[in-house]
Biopython code that builds the backbone (N, CA, C, O; Angstrom):
import numpy as np
from Bio.PDB.StructureBuilder import StructureBuilder

atoms = [
    (1, "MET", "N", (77.756, 11.266, -59.938)),
    (1, "MET", "CA", (79.002, 11.181, -60.677)),
    (1, "MET", "C", (79.039, 12.170, -61.840)),
    (1, "MET", "O", (80.097, 12.702, -62.176)),
    (2, "GLU", "N", (77.902, 12.408, -62.440)),
    (2, "GLU", "CA", (77.853, 13.290, -63.601)),
    (2, "GLU", "C", (77.623, 14.751, -63.221)),
    (2, "GLU", "O", (77.633, 15.624, -64.088)),
    (3, "GLY", "N", (77.421, 15.018, -61.959)),
    (3, "GLY", "CA", (77.225, 16.387, -61.524)),
    (3, "GLY", "C", (75.848, 16.941, -61.846)),
    (3, "GLY", "O", (75.674, 18.158, -61.910)),
    (4, "LEU", "N", (74.877, 16.079, -62.047)),
    (4, "LEU", "CA", (73.520, 16.534, -62.348)),
    (4, "LEU", "C", (72.759, 16.799, -61.057)),
    (4, "LEU", "O", (72.917, 16.080, -60.070)),
    (5, "ASN", "N", (71.939, 17.829, -61.074)),
    (5, "ASN", "CA", (71.109, 18.061, -59.892)),
    (5, "ASN", "C", (69.943, 17.071, -59.922)),
    (5, "ASN", "O", (69.583, 16.585, -60.994)),
    (6, "PRO", "N", (69.354, 16.768, -58.779)),
    (6, "PRO", "CA", (68.289, 15.765, -58.719)),
    (6, "PRO", "C", (67.102, 16.043, -59.640)),
    (6, "PRO", "O", (66.521, 15.114, -60.202)),
    (7, "THR", "N", (66.744, 17.304, -59.795)),
    (7, "THR", "CA", (65.622, 17.635, -60.670)),
    (7, "THR", "C", (65.943, 17.285, -62.116)),
    (7, "THR", "O", (65.121, 16.695, -62.817)),
    (8, "MET", "N", (67.135, 17.650, -62.557)),
    (8, "MET", "CA", (67.540, 17.345, -63.930)),
    (8, "MET", "C", (67.632, 15.835, -64.134)),
    (8, "MET", "O", (67.193, 15.317, -65.161)),
    (9, "LEU", "N", (68.191, 15.144, -63.174)),
    (9, "LEU", "CA", (68.311, 13.692, -63.277)),
    (9, "LEU", "C", (66.930, 13.045, -63.349)),
    (9, "LEU", "O", (66.721, 12.113, -64.125)),
    (10, "SER", "N", (66.001, 13.529, -62.556)),
    (10, "SER", "CA", (64.643, 12.997, -62.579)),
    (10, "SER", "C", (64.004, 13.197, -63.950)),
    (10, "SER", "O", (63.308, 12.309, -64.440)),
    (11, "ARG", "N", (64.230, 14.343, -64.569)),
    (11, "ARG", "CA", (63.696, 14.606, -65.913)),
    (11, "ARG", "C", (64.296, 13.648, -66.937)),
    (11, "ARG", "O", (63.592, 13.106, -67.788)),
    (12, "ILE", "N", (65.610, 13.451, -66.839)),
    (12, "ILE", "CA", (66.287, 12.545, -67.772)),
    (12, "ILE", "C", (65.725, 11.132, -67.626)),
    (12, "ILE", "O", (65.413, 10.472, -68.617)),
    (13, "VAL", "N", (65.601, 10.677, -66.381)),
    (13, "VAL", "CA", (65.046, 9.344, -66.135)),
    (13, "VAL", "C", (63.618, 9.268, -66.659)),
    (13, "VAL", "O", (63.219, 8.246, -67.217)),
    (14, "GLY", "N", (62.852, 10.326, -66.489)),
    (14, "GLY", "CA", (61.494, 10.359, -67.012)),
    (14, "GLY", "C", (61.450, 10.175, -68.522)),
    (14, "GLY", "O", (60.599, 9.456, -69.045)),
    (15, "HIS", "N", (62.369, 10.827, -69.216)),
    (15, "HIS", "CA", (62.437, 10.680, -70.677)),
    (15, "HIS", "C", (62.846, 9.260, -71.056)),
    (15, "HIS", "O", (62.292, 8.676, -71.987)),
    (16, "LEU", "N", (63.812, 8.712, -70.335)),
    (16, "LEU", "CA", (64.238, 7.330, -70.610)),
    (16, "LEU", "C", (63.100, 6.347, -70.352)),
    (16, "LEU", "O", (62.912, 5.386, -71.098)),
    (17, "GLU", "N", (62.349, 6.601, -69.289)),
    (17, "GLU", "CA", (61.219, 5.743, -68.951)),
    (17, "GLU", "C", (60.114, 5.864, -70.016)),
    (17, "GLU", "O", (59.538, 4.860, -70.433)),
    (18, "ALA", "N", (59.830, 7.079, -70.443)),
    (18, "ALA", "CA", (58.810, 7.298, -71.471)),
    (18, "ALA", "C", (59.189, 6.615, -72.784)),
    (18, "ALA", "O", (58.326, 6.154, -73.531)),
    (19, "ALA", "N", (60.481, 6.559, -73.048)),
    (19, "ALA", "CA", (60.966, 5.895, -74.264)),
    (19, "ALA", "C", (61.088, 4.383, -74.077)),
    (19, "ALA", "O", (61.512, 3.669, -74.986)),
    (20, "LYS", "N", (60.716, 3.909, -72.902)),
    (20, "LYS", "CA", (60.771, 2.485, -72.561)),
    (20, "LYS", "C", (62.189, 1.923, -72.613)),
    (20, "LYS", "O", (62.402, 0.766, -72.976)),
    (21, "LEU", "N", (63.159, 2.771, -72.239)),
    (21, "LEU", "CA", (64.553, 2.342, -72.196)),
    (21, "LEU", "C", (64.965, 1.890, -70.802)),
    (21, "LEU", "O", (65.915, 1.124, -70.644)),
    (22, "VAL", "N", (64.237, 2.373, -69.784)),
    (22, "VAL", "CA", (64.451, 1.938, -68.402)),
    (22, "VAL", "C", (63.100, 1.703, -67.742)),
    (22, "VAL", "O", (62.071, 2.228, -68.168)),
    (23, "LEU", "N", (63.140, 0.903, -66.695)),
    (23, "LEU", "CA", (61.958, 0.650, -65.887)),
    (23, "LEU", "C", (62.250, 1.180, -64.491)),
    (23, "LEU", "O", (63.247, 0.808, -63.873)),
    (24, "ARG", "N", (61.376, 2.053, -63.999)),
    (24, "ARG", "CA", (61.550, 2.649, -62.673)),
    (24, "ARG", "C", (60.566, 1.986, -61.708)),
    (24, "ARG", "O", (59.367, 1.910, -61.975)),
    (25, "THR", "N", (61.098, 1.510, -60.583)),
    (25, "THR", "CA", (60.229, 0.927, -59.557)),
    (25, "THR", "C", (60.541, 1.603, -58.222)),
    (25, "THR", "O", (61.704, 1.856, -57.910)),
    (26, "PRO", "N", (59.519, 1.891, -57.447)),
    (26, "PRO", "CA", (59.752, 2.553, -56.149)),
    (26, "PRO", "C", (60.384, 1.591, -55.145)),
    (26, "PRO", "O", (60.179, 0.378, -55.210)),
    (27, "ASP", "N", (61.141, 2.146, -54.236)),
    (27, "ASP", "CA", (61.721, 1.374, -53.139)),
    (27, "ASP", "C", (60.622, 1.038, -52.140)),
    (27, "ASP", "O", (59.777, 1.879, -51.835)),
    (28, "GLU", "N", (60.633, -0.168, -51.638)),
    (28, "GLU", "CA", (59.593, -0.593, -50.693)),
    (28, "GLU", "C", (59.681, 0.129, -49.353)),
    (28, "GLU", "O", (58.672, 0.300, -48.670)),
    (29, "ASN", "N", (60.888, 0.554, -48.978)),
    (29, "ASN", "CA", (61.099, 1.132, -47.654)),
    (29, "ASN", "C", (61.251, 2.644, -47.630)),
    (29, "ASN", "O", (61.106, 3.267, -46.578)),
    (30, "ASP", "N", (61.541, 3.239, -48.779)),
    (30, "ASP", "CA", (61.811, 4.671, -48.815)),
    (30, "ASP", "C", (61.179, 5.266, -50.072)),
    (30, "ASP", "O", (61.661, 5.035, -51.181)),
    (31, "ALA", "N", (60.112, 6.023, -49.900)),
    (31, "ALA", "CA", (59.377, 6.582, -51.039)),
    (31, "ALA", "C", (60.212, 7.571, -51.853)),
    (31, "ALA", "O", (59.863, 7.874, -52.994)),
    (32, "ARG", "N", (61.296, 8.072, -51.290)),
    (32, "ARG", "CA", (62.155, 9.007, -52.026)),
    (32, "ARG", "C", (63.082, 8.293, -53.001)),
    (32, "ARG", "O", (63.696, 8.929, -53.858)),
    (33, "VAL", "N", (63.184, 6.981, -52.873)),
    (33, "VAL", "CA", (64.135, 6.200, -53.661)),
    (33, "VAL", "C", (63.409, 5.455, -54.769)),
    (33, "VAL", "O", (62.332, 4.895, -54.561)),
    (34, "ALA", "N", (64.014, 5.459, -55.947)),
    (34, "ALA", "CA", (63.507, 4.667, -57.070)),
    (34, "ALA", "C", (64.653, 3.807, -57.589)),
    (34, "ALA", "O", (65.811, 4.224, -57.582)),
    (35, "HIS", "N", (64.319, 2.625, -58.029)),
    (35, "HIS", "CA", (65.305, 1.719, -58.620)),
    (35, "HIS", "C", (65.081, 1.684, -60.122)),
    (35, "HIS", "O", (63.944, 1.681, -60.593)),
    (36, "LEU", "N", (66.176, 1.658, -60.866)),
    (36, "LEU", "CA", (66.093, 1.632, -62.324)),
    (36, "LEU", "C", (66.656, 0.330, -62.850)),
    (36, "LEU", "O", (67.626, -0.206, -62.314)),
    (37, "ALA", "N", (66.044, -0.167, -63.894)),
    (37, "ALA", "CA", (66.540, -1.347, -64.596)),
    (37, "ALA", "C", (66.471, -1.057, -66.090)),
    (37, "ALA", "O", (65.509, -0.464, -66.578)),
    (38, "VAL", "N", (67.492, -1.476, -66.795)),
    (38, "VAL", "CA", (67.515, -1.294, -68.241)),
    (38, "VAL", "C", (66.565, -2.305, -68.873)),
    (38, "VAL", "O", (66.569, -3.481, -68.509)),
    (39, "THR", "N", (65.757, -1.849, -69.814)),
    (39, "THR", "CA", (64.851, -2.746, -70.535)),
    (39, "THR", "C", (65.607, -3.376, -71.712)),
    (39, "THR", "O", (66.734, -2.989, -72.022)),
    (40, "ALA", "N", (64.974, -4.336, -72.348)),
    (40, "ALA", "CA", (65.576, -4.954, -73.534)),
    (40, "ALA", "C", (65.817, -3.896, -74.615)),
    (40, "ALA", "O", (66.840, -3.921, -75.298)),
    (41, "ALA", "N", (64.876, -2.977, -74.763)),
    (41, "ALA", "CA", (65.035, -1.897, -75.756)),
    (41, "ALA", "C", (66.204, -0.990, -75.373)),
    (41, "ALA", "O", (66.957, -0.544, -76.239)),
    (42, "GLY", "N", (66.354, -0.721, -74.086)),
    (42, "GLY", "CA", (67.467, 0.102, -73.623)),
    (42, "GLY", "C", (68.800, -0.569, -73.876)),
    (42, "GLY", "O", (69.755, 0.075, -74.309)),
    (43, "ARG", "N", (68.865, -1.860, -73.606)),
    (43, "ARG", "CA", (70.103, -2.624, -73.850)),
    (43, "ARG", "C", (70.423, -2.651, -75.333)),
    (43, "ARG", "O", (71.580, -2.495, -75.724)),
    (44, "ALA", "N", (69.404, -2.847, -76.163)),
    (44, "ALA", "CA", (69.622, -2.877, -77.614)),
    (44, "ALA", "C", (70.137, -1.531, -78.115)),
    (44, "ALA", "O", (71.040, -1.487, -78.950)),
    (45, "LEU", "N", (69.571, -0.431, -77.612)),
    (45, "LEU", "CA", (70.034, 0.901, -78.010)),
    (45, "LEU", "C", (71.468, 1.128, -77.555)),
    (45, "LEU", "O", (72.282, 1.659, -78.310)),
    (46, "HIS", "N", (71.779, 0.732, -76.335)),
    (46, "HIS", "CA", (73.148, 0.862, -75.823)),
    (46, "HIS", "C", (74.120, 0.101, -76.724)),
    (46, "HIS", "O", (75.167, 0.626, -77.104)),
    (47, "ASP", "N", (73.768, -1.125, -77.057)),
    (47, "ASP", "CA", (74.641, -1.944, -77.898)),
    (47, "ASP", "C", (74.828, -1.320, -79.279)),
    (47, "ASP", "O", (75.929, -1.337, -79.830)),
    (48, "GLU", "N", (73.744, -0.766, -79.836)),
    (48, "GLU", "CA", (73.824, -0.125, -81.150)),
    (48, "GLU", "C", (74.734, 1.111, -81.112)),
    (48, "GLU", "O", (75.567, 1.301, -81.999)),
    (49, "ILE", "N", (74.571, 1.937, -80.092)),
    (49, "ILE", "CA", (75.404, 3.137, -79.957)),
    (49, "ILE", "C", (76.865, 2.749, -79.774)),
    (49, "ILE", "O", (77.753, 3.352, -80.376)),
    (50, "LYS", "N", (77.108, 1.753, -78.952)),
    (50, "LYS", "CA", (78.483, 1.289, -78.720)),
    (50, "LYS", "C", (79.107, 0.790, -80.024)),
    (50, "LYS", "O", (80.259, 1.103, -80.324)),
    (51, "ARG", "N", (78.346, 0.015, -80.796)),
    (51, "ARG", "CA", (78.846, -0.495, -82.074)),
    (51, "ARG", "C", (79.146, 0.657, -83.044)),
    (51, "ARG", "O", (80.177, 0.651, -83.716)),
    (52, "GLU", "N", (78.247, 1.637, -83.113)),
    (52, "GLU", "CA", (78.455, 2.770, -84.009)),
    (52, "GLU", "C", (79.675, 3.586, -83.602)),
    (52, "GLU", "O", (80.429, 4.040, -84.462)),
    (53, "ARG", "N", (79.879, 3.777, -82.294)),
    (53, "ARG", "CA", (81.047, 4.524, -81.819)),
    (53, "ARG", "C", (82.336, 3.771, -82.137)),
    (53, "ARG", "O", (83.337, 4.376, -82.519)),
    (54, "THR", "N", (82.303, 2.449, -81.978)),
    (54, "THR", "CA", (83.484, 1.642, -82.290)),
    (54, "THR", "C", (83.802, 1.727, -83.771)),
    (54, "THR", "O", (84.963, 1.880, -84.152)),
    (55, "GLU", "N", (82.777, 1.628, -84.611)),
    (55, "GLU", "CA", (82.987, 1.730, -86.057)),
    (55, "GLU", "C", (83.542, 3.100, -86.436)),
    (55, "GLU", "O", (84.441, 3.192, -87.272)),
    (56, "ALA", "N", (83.016, 4.165, -85.830)),
    (56, "ALA", "CA", (83.508, 5.517, -86.126)),
    (56, "ALA", "C", (84.970, 5.659, -85.721)),
    (56, "ALA", "O", (85.759, 6.276, -86.437)),
    (57, "LEU", "N", (85.330, 5.092, -84.577)),
    (57, "LEU", "CA", (86.724, 5.144, -84.136)),
    (57, "LEU", "C", (87.624, 4.377, -85.091)),
    (57, "LEU", "O", (88.718, 4.837, -85.419)),
    (58, "MET", "N", (87.178, 3.221, -85.535)),
    (58, "MET", "CA", (87.980, 2.425, -86.470)),
    (58, "MET", "C", (88.209, 3.170, -87.781)),
    (58, "MET", "O", (89.311, 3.143, -88.328)),
    (59, "VAL", "N", (87.173, 3.834, -88.283)),
    (59, "VAL", "CA", (87.308, 4.604, -89.521)),
    (59, "VAL", "C", (88.304, 5.753, -89.312)),
    (59, "VAL", "O", (89.169, 5.999, -90.152)),
    (60, "ALA", "N", (88.165, 6.447, -88.181)),
    (60, "ALA", "CA", (89.054, 7.583, -87.908)),
    (60, "ALA", "C", (90.501, 7.108, -87.756)),
    (60, "ALA", "O", (91.421, 7.748, -88.265)),
    (61, "LEU", "N", (90.701, 6.005, -87.067)),
    (61, "LEU", "CA", (92.065, 5.473, -86.912)),
    (61, "LEU", "C", (92.657, 5.050, -88.249)),
    (61, "LEU", "O", (93.850, 5.236, -88.492)),
    (62, "ALA", "N", (91.830, 4.488, -89.107)),
    (62, "ALA", "CA", (92.305, 4.043, -90.418)),
    (62, "ALA", "C", (92.763, 5.220, -91.283)),
    (62, "ALA", "O", (93.583, 5.048, -92.184)),
    (63, "GLU", "N", (92.237, 6.405, -91.009)),
    (63, "GLU", "CA", (92.610, 7.590, -91.787)),
    (63, "GLU", "C", (93.912, 8.218, -91.304)),
    (63, "GLU", "O", (94.467, 9.094, -91.968)),
    (64, "LEU", "N", (94.400, 7.771, -90.148)),
    (64, "LEU", "CA", (95.676, 8.283, -89.645)),
    (64, "LEU", "C", (96.830, 7.608, -90.373)),
    (64, "LEU", "O", (96.690, 6.512, -90.915)),
    (65, "THR", "N", (97.966, 8.284, -90.373)),
    (65, "THR", "CA", (99.165, 7.665, -90.940)),
    (65, "THR", "C", (99.657, 6.585, -89.978)),
    (65, "THR", "O", (99.223, 6.519, -88.828)),
    (66, "LYS", "N", (100.559, 5.749, -90.459)),
    (66, "LYS", "CA", (101.140, 4.699, -89.620)),
    (66, "LYS", "C", (101.817, 5.306, -88.398)),
    (66, "LYS", "O", (101.670, 4.788, -87.291)),
    (67, "ASP", "N", (102.555, 6.398, -88.584)),
    (67, "ASP", "CA", (103.224, 7.069, -87.454)),
    (67, "ASP", "C", (102.215, 7.629, -86.457)),
    (67, "ASP", "O", (102.424, 7.548, -85.247)),
    (68, "GLU", "N", (101.127, 8.194, -86.960)),
    (68, "GLU", "CA", (100.096, 8.735, -86.066)),
    (68, "GLU", "C", (99.428, 7.616, -85.261)),
    (68, "GLU", "O", (99.166, 7.773, -84.068)),
    (69, "ARG", "N", (99.155, 6.489, -85.922)),
    (69, "ARG", "CA", (98.570, 5.347, -85.198)),
    (69, "ARG", "C", (99.535, 4.835, -84.131)),
    (69, "ARG", "O", (99.107, 4.457, -83.041)),
    (70, "GLN", "N", (100.813, 4.820, -84.431)),
    (70, "GLN", "CA", (101.812, 4.389, -83.457)),
    (70, "GLN", "C", (101.854, 5.357, -82.275)),
    (70, "GLN", "O", (101.989, 4.929, -81.129)),
    (71, "ALA", "N", (101.740, 6.645, -82.544)),
    (71, "ALA", "CA", (101.722, 7.642, -81.465)),
    (71, "ALA", "C", (100.509, 7.437, -80.564)),
    (71, "ALA", "O", (100.621, 7.548, -79.343)),
    (72, "VAL", "N", (99.365, 7.143, -81.148)),
    (72, "VAL", "CA", (98.160, 6.859, -80.349)),
    (72, "VAL", "C", (98.386, 5.624, -79.494)),
    (72, "VAL", "O", (98.039, 5.615, -78.312)),
    (73, "LEU", "N", (98.957, 4.595, -80.072)),
    (73, "LEU", "CA", (99.229, 3.361, -79.339)),
    (73, "LEU", "C", (100.165, 3.614, -78.159)),
    (73, "LEU", "O", (99.944, 3.103, -77.062)),
    (74, "LEU", "N", (101.192, 4.393, -78.388)),
    (74, "LEU", "CA", (102.147, 4.699, -77.319)),
    (74, "LEU", "C", (101.531, 5.560, -76.221)),
    (74, "LEU", "O", (101.970, 5.509, -75.072)),
    (75, "ALA", "N", (100.519, 6.350, -76.566)),
    (75, "ALA", "CA", (99.869, 7.223, -75.588)),
    (75, "ALA", "C", (98.841, 6.488, -74.729)),
    (75, "ALA", "O", (98.428, 7.011, -73.694)),
    (76, "LEU", "N", (98.422, 5.298, -75.131)),
    (76, "LEU", "CA", (97.353, 4.597, -74.417)),
    (76, "LEU", "C", (97.639, 4.356, -72.934)),
    (76, "LEU", "O", (96.742, 4.581, -72.121)),
    (77, "PRO", "N", (98.825, 3.914, -72.536)),
    (77, "PRO", "CA", (99.044, 3.719, -71.097)),
    (77, "PRO", "C", (98.841, 4.996, -70.282)),
    (77, "PRO", "O", (98.255, 4.951, -69.200)),
    (78, "ALA", "N", (99.314, 6.119, -70.785)),
    (78, "ALA", "CA", (99.131, 7.387, -70.073)),
    (78, "ALA", "C", (97.656, 7.779, -70.035)),
    (78, "ALA", "O", (97.177, 8.281, -69.018)),
    (79, "LEU", "N", (96.938, 7.559, -71.120)),
    (79, "LEU", "CA", (95.512, 7.876, -71.152)),
    (79, "LEU", "C", (94.722, 6.973, -70.202)),
    (79, "LEU", "O", (93.784, 7.426, -69.547)),
    (80, "GLU", "N", (95.104, 5.701, -70.130)),
    (80, "GLU", "CA", (94.441, 4.789, -69.201)),
    (80, "GLU", "C", (94.691, 5.206, -67.755)),
    (80, "GLU", "O", (93.788, 5.133, -66.922)),
    (81, "ARG", "N", (95.903, 5.640, -67.457)),
    (81, "ARG", "CA", (96.223, 6.115, -66.107)),
    (81, "ARG", "C", (95.427, 7.377, -65.787)),
    (81, "ARG", "O", (94.907, 7.519, -64.681)),
    (82, "LEU", "N", (95.331, 8.286, -66.741)),
    (82, "LEU", "CA", (94.547, 9.503, -66.557)),
    (82, "LEU", "C", (93.086, 9.163, -66.280)),
    (82, "LEU", "O", (92.467, 9.750, -65.393)),
    (83, "ASP", "N", (92.542, 8.226, -67.030)),
    (83, "ASP", "CA", (91.163, 7.791, -66.824)),
    (83, "ASP", "C", (90.984, 7.241, -65.409)),
    (83, "ASP", "O", (90.007, 7.571, -64.737)),
    (84, "GLU", "N", (91.904, 6.419, -64.962)),
    (84, "GLU", "CA", (91.817, 5.842, -63.615)),
    (84, "GLU", "C", (91.878, 6.937, -62.553)),
    (84, "GLU", "O", (91.128, 6.883, -61.579)),
    (85, "GLN", "N", (92.747, 7.920, -62.718)),
    (85, "GLN", "CA", (92.852, 9.020, -61.762)),
    (85, "GLN", "C", (91.542, 9.798, -61.688)),
    (85, "GLN", "O", (91.087, 10.156, -60.602)),
    (86, "LEU", "N", (90.942, 10.058, -62.839)),
    (86, "LEU", "CA", (89.682, 10.794, -62.857)),
    (86, "LEU", "C", (88.560, 9.997, -62.210)),
    (86, "LEU", "O", (87.753, 10.557, -61.469)),
    (87, "ARG", "N", (88.499, 8.707, -62.479)),
    (87, "ARG", "CA", (87.461, 7.873, -61.869)),
    (87, "ARG", "C", (87.627, 7.807, -60.356)),
    (87, "ARG", "O", (86.634, 7.795, -59.628)),
    (88, "THR", "N", (88.844, 7.764, -59.883)),
    (88, "THR", "CA", (89.110, 7.717, -58.445)),
    (88, "THR", "C", (88.648, 9.003, -57.767)),
    (88, "THR", "O", (88.111, 8.962, -56.660)),
    (89, "ARG", "N", (88.850, 10.129, -58.417)),
    (89, "ARG", "CA", (88.436, 11.421, -57.841)),
    (89, "ARG", "C", (86.934, 11.565, -57.769)),
    (89, "ARG", "O", (86.419, 12.217, -56.861)),
    (90, "ILE", "N", (86.221, 10.972, -58.705)),
    (90, "ILE", "CA", (84.771, 11.086, -58.745)),
    (90, "ILE", "C", (84.126, 10.284, -57.627)),
    (90, "ILE", "O", (83.099, 10.695, -57.088)),
    (91, "GLN", "N", (84.698, 9.173, -57.280)),
    (91, "GLN", "CA", (84.098, 8.274, -56.277)),
    (91, "GLN", "C", (84.206, 8.802, -54.909)),
    (91, "GLN", "O", (83.749, 8.162, -53.962)),
]
sb = StructureBuilder()
sb.init_structure("model")
sb.init_model(0)
sb.init_chain("A")
sb.init_seg("    ")
for serial, (resi, resn, name, xyz) in enumerate(atoms, 1):
    if name == "N":
        sb.init_residue(resn, " ", resi, " ")
    sb.init_atom(name, np.array(xyz, "f"), 0.0, 1.0, " ", f" {name:<3s}", serial, name[0])
structure = sb.get_structure()
């Protein structure tokens, strides 16, 4: 989905595994396949990043004028549709 080549993806997973953010286990039937599971540390980091991004968005929105916030609100349906179209194309 992200357009990464297998070698690059393997390196990224290796870094995540080394940081104890994911657990990699081999597939019982196919040695080429590995299964990933998020660790508690990985989930905690994800939650922290999500919270920080939400807080940053709230601060940025608060700095907009009332009219600008209204324009963002009115644009949300179109942005949601655009997101859905992009997700459909990737699958």
